[in-house]
C-alpha positions in Angstrom: -40.5 170.6 -149.7 -42.7 169.4 -146.9 -45.5 171.2 -148.3 -45.6 169.2 -151.3 -46.5 166.1 -149.5 -50.1 166.2 -148.0 -51.0 164.1 -145.0 -53.5 161.9 -146.9 -51.1 161.1 -149.7 -48.3 160.4 -147.2 -50.7 157.8 -145.3 -51.6 156.2 -148.7 -48.0 155.8 -149.7 -46.9 154.6 -146.4 -49.9 152.0 -146.4 -48.4 150.8 -150.0 -45.1 150.5 -148.4 -46.5 148.4 -145.5 -48.3 146.1 -148.0 -44.9 145.6 -149.8 -43.2 144.6 -146.4 -46.1 142.2 -145.6 -45.5 140.7 -149.2 -41.8 140.3 -148.6 -40.7 143.2 -150.9 -38.6 145.0 -148.4 -36.4 146.9 -150.7 -39.2 148.1 -152.8 -40.9 149.4 -149.6 -37.7 151.4 -148.7 -37.4 152.7 -152.3 -41.0 154.0 -152.2 -40.4 155.7 -148.8 -36.8 157.0 -149.3 -37.6 160.2 -151.4 -39.7 161.6 -148.7 -38.5 160.3 -145.3 -36.8 163.7 -144.3 -39.8 165.7 -145.2 -42.9 163.6 -144.4 -43.6 162.3 -140.9 -45.2 159.0 -142.2 -42.5 158.4 -144.7 -39.9 158.9 -141.9 -41.8 156.6 -139.6 -42.1 153.8 -142.3 -38.5 154.3 -143.5 -37.0 154.1 -140.0 -39.4 151.2 -138.9 -38.2 148.8 -141.8 -34.5 149.7 -140.8 -35.1 149.1 -137.0 -36.6 145.8 -137.8 -33.9 144.7 -139.9 -31.4 145.8 -137.3 -33.1 143.7 -134.4 -33.2 140.8 -136.7 -29.4 140.8 -137.8 -28.1 142.2 -134.7 -25.2 143.5 -136.9 -23.4 146.5 -135.5 -23.6 148.2 -138.9 -27.3 147.7 -139.3 -27.9 148.9 -135.7 -25.7 152.1 -136.3 -27.8 152.8 -139.6 -31.1 152.3 -138.0 -30.2 154.6 -135.0 -29.0 157.4 -137.3 -32.3 157.1 -139.3 -34.6 157.0 -136.3 -32.8 160.2 -134.8 -33.4 161.9 -138.1 -37.1 160.5 -138.1 -37.8 162.1 -134.7 -36.4 165.5 -136.1 -38.8 165.1 -139.0 -41.8 164.4 -136.8 -40.8 167.1 -134.4 -41.2 169.7 -137.1 -44.9 169.0 -137.3 -45.5 168.7 -133.5 -47.4 171.5 -131.6 -44.7 173.5 -129.9 -46.1 173.2 -126.4 -48.1 170.3 -124.7 -51.0 169.0 -126.7 -53.3 168.6 -123.8 -52.3 171.6 -122.0 -53.5 173.7 -124.9 -56.3 171.5 -126.1 -58.8 174.3 -126.8 -56.2 176.3 -128.9 -55.5 173.1 -130.7 -59.0 172.4 -131.7 -59.8 176.1 -132.5 -57.0 176.0 -135.2 -58.4 173.4 -137.5 -55.9 174.0 -140.3 -53.0 172.6 -138.4 -55.0 170.2 -136.1 -54.8 167.0 -138.1 -51.1 167.4 -139.0 -50.3 168.0 -135.3 -52.2 165.1 -134.0 -50.6 162.7 -136.5 -47.2 164.1 -135.5 -47.7 163.1 -132.0 -48.5 159.6 -133.0 -45.5 159.3 -135.4 -43.3 160.7 -132.7 -44.5 158.3 -130.0 -44.0 155.3 -132.4 -40.5 156.5 -133.4 -39.5 156.9 -129.6 -40.5 153.2 -128.9 -38.3 152.2 -131.8 -35.3 154.2 -130.6 -35.9 152.7 -127.1 -35.7 149.2 -128.7 -32.4 150.0 -130.5 -31.1 151.7 -127.2 -31.7 148.3 -125.5 -29.7 146.3 -128.0 -27.1 148.8 -128.9 -25.4 149.3 -125.5 -24.9 146.8 -122.9 -25.1 148.9 -119.7 -27.6 150.2 -117.1 -27.4 153.8 -118.4 -28.7 152.7 -121.8 -31.4 150.7 -120.0 -32.5 153.8 -118.0 -32.5 156.0 -121.2 -34.6 153.4 -123.1 -37.1 153.4 -120.1 -37.5 157.1 -120.1 -38.2 157.2 -123.9 -40.8 154.4 -123.3 -42.5 156.5 -120.5 -42.5 159.6 -122.7 -44.1 157.6 -125.6 -46.8 156.2 -123.2 -47.7 159.7 -121.9 -47.9 160.9 -125.5 -50.4 158.1 -126.3 -52.4 159.1 -123.2 -52.5 162.7 -124.4 -53.6 161.6 -127.9 -56.3 159.5 -126.2 -57.5 162.6 -124.4 -57.5 164.6 -127.8 -59.5 161.7 -129.4 -62.1 161.9 -126.6 -62.7 165.6 -127.2 -62.6 165.3 -130.9 -65.0 162.2 -131.4 -67.5 164.0 -133.6 -64.7 164.9 -136.1 -63.6 161.4 -136.3 -66.7 160.2 -137.8 -66.4 162.9 -140.6 -62.6 162.7 -141.7 -60.5 159.7 -142.9 -57.5 161.5 -141.3 -59.2 161.4 -138.0 -60.1 157.8 -138.3 -56.3 157.1 -139.2 -55.4 159.0 -136.0 -58.0 156.9 -134.0 -56.6 153.6 -135.3 -53.0 154.8 -134.2 -54.1 155.6 -130.8 -56.0 152.2 -130.4 -52.9 150.4 -131.3 -50.7 152.3 -128.9 -53.1 152.5 -125.9 -54.2 148.8 -126.6 -50.5 147.6 -126.8 -49.4 149.3 -123.7 -52.3 148.1 -121.7 -52.0 144.6 -122.7 -48.3 144.6 -122.2 -48.5 146.2 -118.7 -51.2 143.9 -117.7 -49.0 140.8 -118.2 -46.4 142.2 -115.6 -46.3 140.6 -112.2 -47.7 142.7 -109.3 -44.4 143.6 -107.9 -43.1 145.1 -111.1 -46.4 146.7 -111.9 -46.5 148.4 -108.6 -43.3 150.1 -109.3 -44.3 151.1 -112.8 -47.7 152.4 -111.5 -45.7 154.7 -109.1 -44.1 156.4 -112.2 -47.3 156.8 -114.1 -48.0 153.4 -116.0 -51.1 151.4 -115.7 -52.4 148.3 -117.6 -55.8 146.7 -118.0 -55.7 143.4 -120.1 -59.5 143.5 -121.0 -59.2 147.4 -122.1 -56.1 146.6 -124.0 -57.5 143.7 -125.9 -60.8 145.7 -126.7 -58.8 148.7 -128.0 -56.6 146.4 -130.3 -59.9 144.6 -131.5 -61.4 148.0 -132.3 -58.2 149.1 -133.9 -58.0 146.0 -136.1 -61.7 146.5 -137.5 -60.9 150.4 -138.2 -59.7 149.9 -141.9 -56.7 152.4 -140.9 -53.0 152.1 -141.7 -52.4 150.5 -138.3 -55.3 147.9 -138.7 -52.9 145.2 -139.7 -50.6 146.0 -137.0 -53.3 145.7 -134.4 -54.2 142.3 -136.0 -50.7 141.1 -135.9 -50.2 142.3 -132.2 -53.5 140.2 -131.2 -52.1 137.2 -133.2 -48.8 137.5 -131.4 -50.5 137.7 -128.0 -52.9 134.8 -128.4 -50.5 132.4 -130.2 -47.2 133.2 -128.7 -47.1 135.4 -125.5 -50.2 133.6 -123.9 -48.4 130.2 -124.5 -45.0 131.3 -123.1 -46.5 132.9 -120.1 -48.9 130.0 -119.3 -52.1 131.7 -120.6 -54.3 129.6 -122.6 -56.3 131.8 -125.2 -55.8 129.7 -128.3 -59.4 128.9 -128.7 -59.8 131.7 -131.1 -57.6 130.1 -133.5 -57.5 126.5 -132.6 -60.2 125.2 -134.9 -58.3 126.4 -138.1 -54.8 125.3 -136.9 -53.4 121.9 -137.6 -50.2 120.6 -136.1 -49.7 118.3 -139.1 -49.6 121.2 -141.6 -47.1 123.1 -139.4 -43.7 121.9 -141.0 -45.1 122.5 -144.6 -46.3 126.1 -143.8 -43.0 127.0 -142.3 -41.1 125.5 -145.2 -43.2 127.5 -147.7 -42.4 130.7 -145.7 -38.7 130.0 -146.0 -38.9 129.6 -149.7 -41.3 132.6 -150.2 -38.4 135.1 -150.0 -34.6 135.4 -149.8 -34.2 139.1 -149.2 -34.2 138.9 -145.4 -32.7 135.5 -144.3 -33.4 136.5 -140.7 -37.2 135.6 -141.2 -36.0 132.2 -142.1 -34.6 131.8 -138.6 -38.0 132.4 -137.1 -39.2 129.4 -139.1 -36.2 127.4 -138.3 -36.8 127.9 -134.5 -40.3 126.6 -134.8 -39.5 123.8 -137.2 -36.8 122.8 -134.6 -39.4 122.6 -132.0 -42.0 121.0 -134.2 -39.8 118.2 -134.8 -38.7 117.9 -131.2 -42.2 117.8 -129.9 -42.5 114.6 -132.2 -39.1 113.4 -131.0 -37.8 113.5 -134.6 -34.3 114.2 -133.4 -32.2 114.2 -136.7 -34.8 116.8 -138.3 -34.8 118.9 -135.0 -31.0 118.8 -135.1 -30.8 120.0 -138.8 -32.8 123.2 -137.8 -30.6 123.6 -134.7 -27.6 123.5 -136.6 -28.9 126.0 -139.2 -29.6 128.4 -136.4 -26.1 128.1 -134.8 -24.6 128.7 -138.2 -26.8 131.5 -139.4 -28.4 133.5 -136.5 -26.9 136.1 -134.1 -29.7 136.4 -131.7 -28.6 134.0 -129.1 -25.6 131.8 -129.8 -25.7 130.3 -126.2 -29.2 129.2 -126.5 -28.7 128.0 -130.0 -25.6 125.9 -129.1 -27.1 124.7 -125.9 -30.3 123.5 -127.7 -28.4 121.9 -130.5 -26.2 119.9 -127.9 -29.4 119.0 -125.9 -31.0 117.6 -129.1 -27.9 115.6 -129.8 -28.0 114.3 -126.2 -31.5 112.7 -127.1 -30.2 110.7 -130.0 -29.0 107.1 -130.1 -25.3 106.5 -130.3 -25.6 105.5 -134.0 -27.7 108.7 -134.9 -25.1 110.9 -133.0 -22.1 109.3 -134.8 -23.7 110.3 -138.3 -23.6 113.9 -137.3 -20.0 114.0 -136.4 -20.7 116.3 -133.6 -18.9 116.4 -130.1 -21.7 116.9 -127.6 -19.4 117.6 -124.6 -17.4 120.2 -126.6 -20.7 121.9 -127.6 -21.8 122.1 -123.9 -18.4 123.6 -123.1 -18.7 126.4 -125.7 -22.1 127.8 -124.2 -20.7 129.8 -121.4 -18.4 131.6 -123.6 -21.3 132.7 -125.9 -23.5 134.5 -123.2 -24.3 138.1 -124.2 -25.9 140.9 -122.1 -28.9 143.1 -123.1 -29.2 146.5 -121.7 -26.5 145.6 -119.0 -28.4 142.4 -117.9 -27.9 138.7 -118.6 -30.7 137.0 -120.5 -32.3 134.6 -118.1 -32.7 131.7 -120.4 -29.1 132.0 -121.4 -28.1 132.1 -117.7 -30.0 128.9 -117.3 -28.4 127.3 -120.4 -24.8 128.3 -119.1 -25.5 127.0 -115.6 -26.7 123.6 -116.7 -23.8 123.2 -119.3 -21.2 123.9 -116.6 -21.7 120.2 -115.6 -19.5 119.5 -118.7 -16.5 121.2 -117.3 -15.3 118.3 -115.4 -12.8 116.0 -117.1 -15.3 113.1 -116.9 -18.7 114.9 -116.9 -21.9 113.4 -115.7 -24.2 113.9 -118.8 -27.5 115.9 -118.3 -30.6 113.9 -118.1 -33.2 114.6 -121.0 -32.0 118.0 -121.3 -34.1 119.0 -124.5 -37.2 117.9 -122.7 -36.1 120.3 -119.8 -35.8 123.1 -122.4 -39.1 122.2 -123.8 -40.6 122.9 -120.4 -38.7 126.2 -120.1 -40.4 127.5 -123.4 -43.8 126.0 -122.1 -43.7 123.4 -124.9 -45.6 120.6 -122.8 -48.7 123.0 -123.1 -48.5 122.3 -126.9 -47.6 118.7 -126.8 -50.3 118.1 -124.4 -52.9 118.8 -127.0 -51.7 115.6 -128.6 -52.2 112.5 -126.8 -50.0 110.4 -129.0 -47.0 112.9 -128.5 -47.5 113.1 -124.8 -47.6 109.3 -124.5 -44.4 109.0 -126.6 -42.6 111.7 -124.4 -43.9 109.7 -121.4 -42.0 106.7 -122.5 -38.8 108.5 -123.0 -39.2 110.1 -119.6 -39.8 106.8 -117.9 -36.7 105.3 -119.6 -34.6 108.1 -118.0 -36.4 107.4 -114.8 -35.5 103.7 -115.0 -31.8 104.5 -115.7 -31.7 106.7 -112.7 -33.3 104.2 -110.4 -30.8 101.4 -111.6 -27.5 103.6 -111.4 -25.2 101.7 -109.4 -23.1 104.9 -108.5 -25.5 107.8 -108.1 -23.6 111.2 -108.6 -24.0 114.4 -106.8 -26.7 115.2 -109.2 -28.8 112.1 -108.9 -31.5 113.8 -106.7 -31.8 116.9 -109.0 -31.9 114.7 -112.0 -34.5 112.5 -110.4 -36.7 115.4 -109.3 -36.4 116.9 -113.0 -37.6 113.5 -114.3 -40.6 113.3 -111.9 -41.8 116.8 -112.6 -41.7 116.2 -116.4 -43.4 113.0 -115.8 -46.2 114.6 -113.8 -46.7 117.1 -116.7 -47.3 114.3 -119.1 -49.6 112.4 -116.8 -51.4 115.6 -116.1 -52.1 116.2 -119.7 -53.2 112.6 -120.2 -55.8 113.2 -117.6 -54.2 110.9 -115.1 -54.3 113.4 -112.4 -53.7 111.2 -109.2 -50.5 109.8 -110.8 -49.4 113.2 -111.7 -50.0 114.5 -108.0 -47.9 111.7 -106.9 -45.0 112.7 -109.2 -45.2 116.4 -108.1 -45.3 115.6 -104.4 -42.3 113.4 -104.7 -40.3 116.3 -106.0 -41.5 118.5 -103.2 -40.7 115.9 -100.5 -37.0 115.9 -101.9 -36.5 119.8 -101.4 -34.0 119.4 -98.8 -31.8 117.1 -100.8 -31.7 119.3 -104.1 -28.2 120.8 -104.6 -28.4 122.6 -107.9 -31.7 122.9 -109.5 -33.5 124.8 -106.8 -35.9 126.1 -109.5 -37.6 122.9 -109.5 -39.5 123.4 -106.2 -41.3 126.7 -107.0 -42.1 125.5 -110.6 -43.5 122.2 -109.2 -45.4 124.0 -106.7 -47.0 126.1 -109.5 -47.9 123.0 -111.6 -49.4 121.3 -108.6 -51.5 124.5 -108.2 -52.7 124.2 -111.8 -53.5 120.5 -111.3 -55.7 121.4 -108.3 -57.2 124.1 -110.3 -58.2 121.5 -113.0 -59.7 119.3 -110.4 -61.7 122.4 -109.2 -60.1 122.8 -105.8 -59.5 126.5 -106.4 -58.6 127.3 -102.8 -55.9 124.6 -102.6 -54.8 125.8 -106.1 -54.4 129.3 -104.9 -52.5 128.1 -101.7 -49.9 126.2 -103.6 -49.3 128.9 -106.3 -49.1 131.8 -103.7 -46.4 129.4 -102.0 -44.3 129.5 -105.1 -44.8 133.2 -105.6 -44.0 134.3 -101.7 -41.5 131.9 -100.4 -38.9 131.2 -103.0 -36.4 133.6 -104.7 -33.0 133.8 -106.3 -33.6 130.7 -108.6 -33.2 130.1 -112.3 -35.9 131.9 -114.5 -37.6 133.3 -111.4 -38.9 136.1 -113.6 -40.6 133.7 -116.0 -42.3 131.8 -113.2 -43.7 135.0 -111.8 -45.2 135.9 -115.2 -47.0 132.6 -115.2 -48.1 132.9 -111.5 -49.6 136.4 -112.3 -51.4 134.8 -115.2 -52.7 131.9 -113.0 -53.8 133.9 -110.1 -55.7 136.2 -112.3 -57.6 133.3 -113.9 -58.3 131.8 -110.2 -59.8 135.2 -109.2 -62.6 134.5 -111.8 -63.2 130.9 -110.7 -66.4 130.2 -108.8 -64.4 129.3 -105.6 -61.7 131.6 -106.1 -62.2 133.3 -102.7 -62.4 131.3 -99.4 
């Protein structure tokens, strides 16, 4: 019965299960939680969390169905422990009844976390707009519960210092409020204004401080706060163009990277999907160093084993093969043209929407539909830019110089082409933008500026890759920022934001622009 599992024991057992998960012992964690998952809110939360994580990794219909059924049951379990009416609406009554207070507070937290998981599954389960709206409503409800919990925490701070249960509650609130604030602060203003209208708000500084406090709180959710901070600083910041890697940089070495990922792969065989994360990183690690055969090996493994995004995997595999010499390509036995032709048929939808990077890959691969296709120019380096990889390569002058040599070879081939195709201007502009990026990272700013301005001067002649103009304006703005001309930087970045629309990966650029303009606000000459 529910009464046989007290709150403290439930938290302790869930902590043990979390430790097992972090040590790759997934089945043991499930076995520990399973006996009580229908009667204890924390066992329900832990058990469903593992199954949801598995479903989002495998993308298998069976796993998604199992996880959805489990999360619905987990929500019912949490609901039994929740206060019957609004928590904040009857705050005084809640505090006056100490016997149920702690259980009800934790039930709110667990319910909010389960709701977020159900929203995640809703997005991946059905490919329509109704599912997207349903998922959004669940997220909003979860956000409101976290805000209510924060209000409760503010009124019960004196109790928090006396009880481990209250400290656990505080850790959960800091994880939720911190994550929501951080996530929302990353959104471009046009999206954020809409979300603020329906009750959301995000403050990056506050979000980070909440997560840091949660990370040092020695609660069940401390490690989750740590992982959220790590994910933000080492991955999200990079993809969105923020550079906050100084916290970790001294202890990170690019040379150790492949060995570390290989050790991760060999450390467990239970969840092969974790291997795919490592394969992705290993593919890029070798690509940054133009070790195309090794990069192809991991791209091929992803194509064969992972279900996350077949369109991206096949496109990137074909793009890597395009970078090889004829002799290297022959060894693989692959047909590059056929691979590019497969991409469009592999496109998927998420919550009724196409995935922007997949749309980009599909559009680029359409060039190969022709009977005698004109090959893409340095397609893997273009994808490297899409994933903001030049920011990583730029930290290594030797790798950047090597990429520059490859780009200049492509530039020379285009210049000497006796029969320029309809794609010639687009290809030349891509090459100039990527060349400018390399030169910028090498500190050759005047030459980089010339490359970027050459792209902008070709705007009227670009036929297909219209994304190159706003992205180049953004990069030129960053270059002026690097030179200390903050007013000019703001002008160019605002131009990219305001005057261009309906181009490939528009949302991704708006995320980067949002980050860049925020950083310029704090610059000495950020205002005229």
